[in-house]
N, C-alpha and C positions, 0 to 999 in steps of 0.2 A: 766387102769390107773386116774386115777383126776390127774387132774391139777386144780392150784389155790389154794390160802386158805379161809375157807369156816368155820372155827368154828371150834367144838369138836365133831358136828355130824357125824352121817353116810354114809361115802364118796360116797358111792354106794347110795346114795339120791338124793345125788349131783345133778346142774346143769350147766356145764362149755359152756360157750363159747369163743372163739379163733377167730384170725383174720388173715387174709393172706398177707405179708406183701415184700413190695422189697427189695432188699439190700439196705444194711443200716449199712454205718462203724463205724454210734453213736448207739450202743446198747441200750444203758445209757436210751437216747431222744428218741429213740421207743419203748422202753417200759414205761416208761413214757406218756408221751405219750396217748399211743392206752389203756391202762388199767386204768388210771386214767381219760384221759377223754374220753376217748372211749368208756370208762364200758364191755370192755373186758375181761378175762380174762386169755388169754397167747395169744402167736402170735405165727402163722407159719412160723419164718424168713431166711433166705438163709445164710447160714456159710460160704461162699466166694462168690467174687466179680464174679460174670455171665460171666466174658469177660477173666478170667482165664483160660488159659488151659496148663497144662504141656511142651506138645512140645516146645512150644513159650517161655515160661520159660527156657527151656532147652538152646532156640539160644543165650537168652537175660546174658545167665550169663559168656558169657565174658565180656558181658558191666559191670560185677558188678552189677546184679540182683540177691540179692538172699534168697529177704524176701514170702514168698508166701501169696498170697490176698484174706486171712482171714476175718473176720469180727472180727476184732480189736482185742487186748488179751483180754485170761479169766479172767484176773483181772479186768477189766469193770465192770462187775457186782457180785453180791456175788456168793457163791453155788449153798443158797436156792431159788437165783433167776434165776440161770440159771435150776437147776430143773422142776422147781413151772409153769415157767409163760412161758419158751421158749420150742417151740417144730421146734428143725431142717429143714429143706427144702434146700433138695440135687436139685443140679443143673436140672435144665430142658434141657439144653441142652444135656447130657451124652446119646448115644446113642451105647449101646454096643454089637448090631448085626446090625449095618453101614457095608456099604461093604465099606468106607472106613478106610481101615487099620490104618492109622494114631486117625481117631477121636473114634475108638474101644477104640484104645489104651487110648489114652488123656482120653478117657469117662472112663475104669476100677481104671485108675492111680485118678482121681478123686474123682470118690465114695470111693474106699476106704481110700482116706485122708479125704476124708469130715466124713463119716462115725467112723473113727480116731478120728479125733478132738471134733464130736459129744458123742461120749464117752470120752472121757476126760473130756468136761465138763462136766458130767453128767445127759447127758439130760434126760428123761425117754423114747423118742420117737423121730425119726426122716420118714419125708416124702418123700416117696421114688417116681421119676415123673412115670409116666405111661410109660409100655412099648409101644414101636413106631412100632411098627405091628403084623401083626400072630405070628413071629418069632421071641420069646424073648429065646431060649435053652439059650446063653451067656450071656444074663442079669439075667438069674434063676441061674446060674451056678456059676456065683460070688455073687449075693446075699446071696445063701447060703455057699458057702465058707466062709462069710463075717460073719453070724449067726454062722455057728461054732462054735469060737470065741468071740462070743458078750457076755456082759454083759449081765444085767438084762433089757439092753434098749428097745425098741420096734420099728419095723421097719411096718409100716403103707405103706405100695402097691399104690400108687393113680389110681382109677379107674372109668372111668366114665360112670353114669349109664344114658344107653340111652334106644331107644326106637330099638327093632329087626330092621325094617325098615329104622333107620336112615340112611343116604348115609357116616356119616363122621366113622360109624365103619364099611366100606365095606373086610376090611383088617383081620378083625373076623370072622372064620367059625361061621354060624350060623347065624351071626351080631348078637351075644347075647354077650353082655361084662363079664356075669360072666363068661363063657366059659372061657374069656382071663387069669380071677383070679385062676380057676379052675386048665389049663393048668402050672400056673407057681409056684403056689402054691405044685402043686405034682410034677414039680421039683425042688422042695424048703423042698421034702421031709415029707410037715404038720408040716413043723419048727411053734413051740409053739407061738415065736419072731417075726411071720410074720403075718402081718395082713391088712385090708382095712379099706383104706382112699374114702367113695364114694362119684364122682363130680358130684352134683343135681345139671341139666340145669334147663332150664326153660321147657322143653317139659321131659315128665316120662314115663314110658314105661306100659306094662301095670298091672295090680294087679297081673297076676300072674306070671309075671318077677320080680317083685319088689317083691314077696313074695320066691323068691329063694334063695332072700338075709337074709333072719329069721334067719336062722341055720349058718351062717358063721360069722366070728372072725373081724365084723367091728366095727371097732375103733373111728370113726371121718365119719362125713359126711360135706360135703365143699359145702354150699351154694353160688351158685354166685346171684350176683347182680342184672343179669338181669334177675333174676324169679321172683321178687317182682314188683307186679301191685300196684298202684294207687287208694285207694278207695275214697268215695266222700266226705271226706274231705281233698286230697288232701294227708292221710296220706302212707307213702311204708305197702303194705301187702301181704301175697301170697294166691295162690290157694285153695279153700278148700282140693286139691287134695294134692297137698304142705303141708299147714299144719297136715295133719290127716300124711302124711309122718313124717315131724319131731316132730312128737307129739310122736308118737312111737318110732323114735332115741330116744330121750329124758327118755323115762317109762324106756326103756334098759341099759340108764349110755353110752349112746353114744355121743360123744361130736359133737356141732356144730364149725363148720369155715363158717368165712363169706371171700371172694375171689370176689375178682372184680372190676372195676371200678364203682367211687360213681353217683348214679341222684340225676336230680337236686334238687327232694325234701328230701335228704338225706347228709348233713355234716356226716365228720367223725369222729366226738364230740358228735355224735347220735346214729352213726348206730347202738352198742352193743347195746345200751339200747332199739330197736326196737324190739328186739328177746325176751324181757323179758315176755311178756306176755304168751307167747309158754313156760314156765317156771312152770307153776299152772293148 
C-alpha cells in the first residue's frame, strides 16, 4: 500500500514517510501543517477523542449528550485526502483482555466504532494498538471478526521491536515480540489484511532477531525520536545499525512513521525532511 502522491511512476519504487500525531479535531490544519511544512507524506491520526468511553456516554444520554467524539465531520477533507494522506490510529487505551469487565466492553465497542468510521472514510489502513499482555485471545477474536467483513482496508498491528532480554517484554513468552505477533496472527487465521507496524526503539535486537521479520508482512516502521543521535554538526542522525535497518525497510517498500516528542535540534517543520537522505 502506498500513501501520498508521487506522480506517475511505479508506486513500489516510491518512499513514504508519515508522522504520528495526537488527537486534533481540526484535521485540515493538522494535515496541511504536517504535509506542507513538515515534509511528510501522510499522518497517523486518532479518529476519536482519547477521553471517549461508551459507558460514560450512556450515562450522559439522560443529559442530552448523543454526539460521538469523532474527529470532526467526514466532509472536512476530500475523499482523496482521507484515502491518500491519513492512516487511522485506533485508541491506545483499549484492552479487550482486561480483567475489568467495563474496560473490556468499552474497548470492544470503541474498536468496532473506530474501524467502522475509518472504513466509512475509505482509509487505506488503521494502526491497532499493541496487545497489553501475553493473553490477547479476546483482542484477536474481535479483530478477526472485524476482518471477516472489512473492505480493502489494512489493519496494522503495532508490535515493539525489542531485545529478547528487555524488561518491558516480560509478559511475552521467550521475551521475543515476534512470538506475540505470531500468536495474534494465528488467532486471526493468517488474514491477508492483517499486517505489522514495528515500533523501532533506541535499542535494537540482535541481527538474528531482526531477521525473523524479513518474511513477515511488515507495512510500517515507527521510528521514535529518542532513537536519533546528534552528529558533530548538531544535526539529527541515526546509529549505523538503525540506518541499515531503515534502508532495508525502504528497499522493501515499508513505510516510515516518525513518532514521539521533538528533540531540541529538530522543529516540527524540519523533521520530515531529516529522513530524505535515507530515500536514496
